[in-house]
C-alpha positions in Angstrom: -26.8 -9.8 -11.0 -23.6 -10.7 -12.8 -20.5 -11.7 -10.9 -17.5 -9.5 -11.8 -14.0 -10.8 -11.2 -10.7 -9.1 -12.0 -9.1 -10.4 -15.2 -5.6 -9.1 -15.2 -3.8 -6.2 -13.6 -1.6 -4.5 -16.3 1.3 -2.3 -15.1 3.2 0.0 -17.5 7.0 -0.1 -17.1 10.2 0.5 -19.0 11.4 -3.1 -18.9 8.6 -5.6 -18.7 10.9 -8.6 -18.8 12.8 -7.6 -15.7 9.7 -6.7 -13.7 8.1 -10.0 -14.7 11.1 -12.0 -13.4 10.8 -10.2 -10.1 7.1 -11.0 -9.7 7.5 -14.5 -11.0 9.9 -15.2 -8.2 7.8 -13.4 -5.6 4.6 -15.1 -6.5 6.0 -18.5 -7.7 4.2 -17.7 -10.9 4.5 -18.9 -14.5 4.8 -16.9 -17.6 1.6 -17.3 -19.7 2.1 -14.8 -22.6 5.0 -12.9 -24.0 5.4 -10.4 -26.9 7.8 -7.7 -27.8 6.0 -5.2 -25.5 4.1 -7.4 -22.9 4.8 -10.2 -20.4 1.9 -11.8 -18.6 2.3 -14.1 -15.6 -0.2 -16.2 -13.5 0.3 -17.1 -9.9 -0.8 -20.4 -8.4 -3.8 -18.7 -6.8 -4.9 -17.4 -10.3 -3.7 -13.8 -9.9 -2.7 -12.5 -13.3 -0.3 -9.6 -13.8 0.9 -8.2 -17.1 3.8 -5.8 -17.6 3.5 -3.6 -20.7 6.4 -1.7 -22.2 6.1 2.1 -22.0 9.1 3.9 -23.4 8.0 7.0 -21.4 7.5 5.2 -18.1 9.1 6.9 -15.1 9.7 5.2 -11.8 7.7 6.3 -8.8 9.0 9.2 -6.8 7.2 8.6 -3.5 6.8 10.6 -1.3 7.4 13.5 -3.8 4.2 14.5 -5.6 5.6 14.3 -9.2 5.1 10.9 -10.7 3.2 9.8 -7.6 0.0 8.6 -9.5 1.2 5.0 -9.9 -0.2 1.6 -8.9 0.4 0.2 -5.5 0.2 -3.6 -4.9 -0.2 -5.1 -1.4 0.6 -8.8 -0.9 -0.2 -10.8 2.2 2.8 -13.0 3.3 2.0 -15.8 5.7 
């Protein structure tokens, strides 16, 4: 049976550069790929996140139901 591992988690957002800066600081990550519409980072533990520009992206509105179908990331802090 083949082993499946996650490659990269891609999050759509209005400003990928700003979101990448936040997560780079949080995860002590390095930028691995950049284009006009995408920034990818890799943390020391190998976690890869990419932030893709979406001109129609709307911020989450939790706990309101509109725009609530968005990603949720949990990080363990030791």
